[in-house]
N, C-alpha and C positions, 0 to 999 in steps of 0.2 A: 631429431627425435628418435630415441631408441627404446627397445623393450625394457621393462622395469618401471616405466612411467605408468600412472593410472590409466585405465581404459578410456575415460572421457578425454584425457589429454592426448592420447594417441589418436582417438577419433577426430579430434579437432585438427591435429596435424595432417591427417589424411584429407579432411575437408578443405584445409588451406592449401593443399598441394605441396607441403614441405617434406612429405615422405609418401611412399606408396605401399600398398599391401605386399607387392612383390619384394620390395626392399626390406620390409619388416620380416617377411617369411625367410628370406635369404639370411638375414641377420640371425634369426633363431637357428637356422640350420648350421651356420658357422659356429655357433656356440655348442650345438649338439656335437659337431664334428671335431671340436677342439681336442687334440690328444691329451692335453693337460687338464681338461675339464671333466665334468661328471656325466656328460651325455650318454656314454655307454651304460652307465648305471641308472640313468633317469628314464630312458625310453626303451621299452621292450620291442616296439616296432615303430618305425618312422614311415609316414606316408608321403615320401618325398615328391614323387611326380604328381600325385593327386593334389597335394597341398599347393604346389607351385601353380598348377592349373586353376585351383580355386582362387588363389591370390590374384592371378592375372584377370580372371573373370570378375572379381570384385573391383579391380581397378577400372575395367571397361564399363561396368555398371555405374560406378561413381562418375566417370567421365560423361556418361549419358544422363546424369542426374538421378540415378536410382541408388538409394542407400537404405536398405531394408531395416537396419537397426544400428545401434551404437557399436555392435560387434562386427559390423560389416568390414571384411578385410583383415581382421585381427587374428593372429595365430593363437589357437586354443588347444591345450592337450586334454586327453581323456584317459581315464584309468583303464587298466588292462582287463576290465571285466564288462565293458560295454560292447554290445554287438555292433559290428560293422559289416555291412553286406559283403559277402564273398570271402570273409575271413573267419578263422576259427577263434572263438573267444576262450582264451587260456586261463584267465582269472589268476594270474601269477603263478601258474603251475606248469609242469612239463607233462603231467599225467593226463591232460586233456588234449594232447597234440593229435590224437587220432579221431577226435570228435568231428561231426559234420560242420561245415562252414555256416555262418549265419546267413539267412536268406534275405534279411532286411536290416537296416540300421535300427538301433534302439530309438524309441521316440525322442529321447532327449538329444541324441546325436542328429536326428532328422530336423529337430527344431533349431539346433545351432546352425546347421547347414542352411536352412531356410532363412535364418537371420543374417546370413552372409559370412559366418565365421569360417576361418581356415582351420581345418582339423589336421593338426601336425602329426599325430600318432598316438600310440597308447603307452602310458607310463607304468613303470614298475610298481609293485605293491607286495605286501605280505601275501603269501599263498592263501588263496580263498578269502582274503581280507580278515583273517582271524588273528589279529594282534595289534596292539597299539604302539609297538616298538618300531616296526618297519623293516625288520631283517627278512631277507629272502635268500636262501642258499643257492637257488637256481640262477638267479639273475644278478646277484650281488646287491649291495645296499648303498644308495646314494649317501654321501656325507653331508652333514648339516653345514650350511654355508657360514655359520658363525665361527666354527673352529675346525677348519679342514686339517690343520696340523695334527690335532689329537685324533680326529676321525670320530665325530660324535653322531649319534643316530639322528635321522630327520623326523622321527615319529612315524606312526603308521595308523592304519594300513596304507593310506594314500601317500606313500613315501616319495615316489618319483614325481607325483603331482606337485608337491610343495617346491621341490628343488627345480622343477621346470620353470616355475615363476621366479624364484629368487635369482636364478642364474640366467634369466633372459632367454629361455628356450620356448617361452609361451607368454602371452599377455595375461592369461588366466588359465586355471586348470579345473577339471571336473573330477571330483572324488565321490566316494560313498562314505556314509557315516552310520555304523550300526551301534557302536559304543563310544564313538569319538574320532573316527578315522579321517574326518575332514579337519576338525578343530584341533586335534593333537598336533599333526604336522604343521598346521598353520601357526599354532601357538609357539611351537619349538623353533620355527624358522622365521618368525617375525612377520607373518602375514595376517591378513584378515581372513576369516572363514565363516560360512553360514551353514548351519544344519537346519533345514526348513522343517516345519511340521510335515511328517513323512508323506501324508496323503496328497500334498500339493503338487508333487513332482512324480510323474509316472515311473514306476520301477520296472516296467516291461523292458526286456532286452538288457537288463543289468543282471549279471549272474549273481544269484542270491546267496546270502549267508543266513539271514533270519527274517522271515516274513513279518514278524512282529516288530522288529526294531530297525530294519534297513531304511535308509534315506539317502538322497542324492543331493550334494551341495558343492558350491564353488570355493576355491581358494584364489585370492588375488591380492593386489597391493592395498586396497581400501575396501571399506564396507560398501561404498557406492558402486565400486566395480563388481563386488560379489552380488549385490542386489540386482544389477542389470542382468547378469548371467542367470541368476535364480529366476527372475521373472520370465525370461525367455524359455528356460527349461520347463517352467510351470504353465506355459502357454498364455501368459498374461501380457498385457501391454506394458512396455517399459516406461516407468514414470520416475520423475525426480523424487528424492527423499525429502520429506518435510521434517527437519530435526525437531525433537521435543524441546520445549523451553527448559533450560538448565535449572532455573530457579524453581525450587520445590520438587524437582525430579526425585521420586522415591525409589531408592535402591536398597533392597533387602539383602543382608549378608547372613546366610545360615550359620549358626554357631555350632551345629552338630555335623559331624561326618566330613564335610568338604574342606575344613580347615585343619584336619588332623594330619600329622606327619609331613608338613610342608618343609622343604629344605630352606635354609636361611635365605638364599638368594630369592626364591619365589616369594617367601613370606615378606621380605623387605620390599620387593617390587609391588606386590599387591597392596601392602599397607600405604606405600607412597601414593599409589593410584587412588585409593580411597580418600587420602588426605587432600590430594589435588582436586578431586571431584567435590569434596565437602567445601573447600575454600572457594570453589567456583560457584557454589550455590545449591548443589544437590543435597538432598537429605539422605544420609547414610544410616540405615536402621539395622541394628543387630536383631536378628530373628532367630528364635530358639530352634524351631522346626525339627524336633526329634524324630518326626515321621521319616526323615531320610535314612535313619538308622534301620528302618524296616526293609530297605532295599536288599542289603546282603542277607537278611533273615529270610525274606521271601525267596531269594535265589539260592538258598542253601542246598536245596535238593537238586540243583542243576541249572536254575535260571531258565531263560527262554532261548538264548542263542545256541547253546550247545546241543540241546535236543533237536531244535529245528535244523541246525547244520548237519546233524547226524542223519536226519531224514533225507536231506538233499544229497549228501555225499556218501552214504553207506555203500551203495553199489560200486561207486568208483573206488572207495577204500578197499572193498573186497577184491577188486581186480588189480589196483595200482598202488596199494599202500606203500610199497617199498620205494616208489619213485616220489613220494611226497615228503615234505618237511616233517620230520618226526615229531616236532613240538606241535605243529598244527594237527597232524594225524591223531596225536594223543588227546588233544582237546575235542576233536570230533568224536573219537571213540567214547569219550566220557559222556557224551550226550545219550548214548545207548543205555546208560545206567538209570535214567529217569523213567519212572513208571508213567503210564498214561494218566493215572489219577493225580499224581503229583504235578504233572504238566497242566492239567485242567485247573487244579487248585492254584497254581502259580498265575495263570491267566486271570482268574477271578480276583486273587489278591492284588494283582497289578491294577485292575480296573478300580477296585475299591480305594487303593492308595492314590491313584490319579485324582479321583473325586475329592478325597479329603485334603490333599495338598493344594489343589487348585482353590478350594474354598478359603484357604489361608493366604495364598500368594497373589490372588487376583487383586488384592488391595494395594499392590505395589506396581511400579512401572516395569521393574525387572528384578530378578533374583540374581545376585552376582557372586562370583567366586573365582579363584585361580583356575585357568583352563587345565593345567596339570599340577600335581603336587610337587614335582621335581623338575629341574632344568634338564636339558638333553644330556644323558650320560654318555661316556665313551662306548663305542661300538664293540671293540675287541673283547672285553670281558664278558659281554652279553652273548657273544657267539659261542663261548666255551662253557659257561657256568649256567646250568639249567635253573638252579635255585635263584640266582641273581636275576635271571631273565624273568622268572615267574613273579618275583617280588616287584620288580620295576614295571613290568607290564601291568600288574594290578594297580599300581600307583598312577601310571599313565592314564588308565581307563576310568578310574574311580569317579572323578568329578564329571567328566563328559558323559558317562553312562547314565547319570541322573536324568539328563534331558531325554535320552532315548527310552529309558524305562518308563518315564512319565509321559511319553508321547508329546514332547514339547518342541518348540523351536528354540534355537540358541545361536549365539554368535560370539566370536572371539576377535579381539583387537590387541595389538602389542601394548605393553605397559612398562617395558624396561627402559633404562637409560641407554642412549646411543653408545655402541661399542660393547655393551654388556651382553651376557647370554640372554637370548630372547625369552620373554615370559608373556603368556597370554592372559588377558583379562576377559572372563567369560560372562555373558549376560544371557539369562534364560527367560523366555517369555511364556505366555500361556499357549495351550493348544490352539492352533489356527490364529494366534495373535502375531503373525509374522510381520504385518505392516507396522504395528506399534513397536515391536522389538527392533526393527531396522531403524526406526526413527530414534529410539533410545540409543542404539549402538552408534549411530552417526554422531549424536551429541557427545557421547562419552569419548568416542574416537577423537573428536575435535579438541577435547581438553587434554587427553593423554598424549597426543602427537604434538601439542603446542610447544 
């Protein structure tokens, strides 16, 4: 049994004694250390000695009959913005290298450790998590596993998180999602990903970008894997998913905003997925939902992320701006242009829109759309062309940001044909409707993976 298999399969192998946590951890390190692999671009920091000690401890506990969770003994990666006791939290930057070390693990890290997970290290990310592309000029950018020859983006901001899973450097990864930063790399790299309702998982100890939109979620091979990790981070008991019956499942497809400007490959994959679900018994309902067109209008004065990021980073920008990614710094600077009155108006308009959209969408089991409007583009042109970067970044973030702006839970699963460029199929649930959403996502995944 090797990494890349679903979490529950790995756990069964550990329970059966056909592998050990130490063996899985060493396998992950071998892939990280492979000079021909992506390890140097995937991990910002590797916790080699600590991880091996945790793996051996997990094996000893299992031998004594102590298995605290399905994650016990499994290698897990965490994004480079989670606090780890005794270490500086860099958040994808070099400008924070002089900051004090964290005095305690972030709560989600502490919960993963208590569940027996082996924390492998911190993965690379867009600086300060402020982009859906995944580029970082300080640490380099992992290449998408689908087309290494071309060198395509993995998606961001949780770029290293996705590739740590696809390349067998971790059984699952923890990212953050402010506008899509879990679901975008999951979708572009052929993984499942969950963005929970933000309030379910504590944000303490995760270096922030936007207090209004930040959330923490997992990337893993399947929805069942993601859900187990999500429940542990939320402090809930891990329970099996009860799939929704497929017959009569009501899936609403918004006809405004989220279907605009799809590339041909994404459009074809999404249409095929809807057709397969329909033939399997789901009710696919075209939903007008012009209310989604209000999101860019409400955000026209600056949205919520940029001004909140500016409030967080303005002092650091004043001292260290020259050491920051200029694209990220420019977006942070832009947040200073928003007036307090405009910010307050945006918060009020968001609350009103959430209420009005929920009154419409609660009649359906999920609202579905492509995770991203375009497939993973080549990396090289994006590194040099600011206009292209901006255009494709906005397309990457557009659909996923709907869930963040509306304070919803959402999940993505692959819907492309084997061998093709990965395409994500996204399902959005209601606020605090996470249990129902996961049931829907599990059912949809079973059809689309068949």
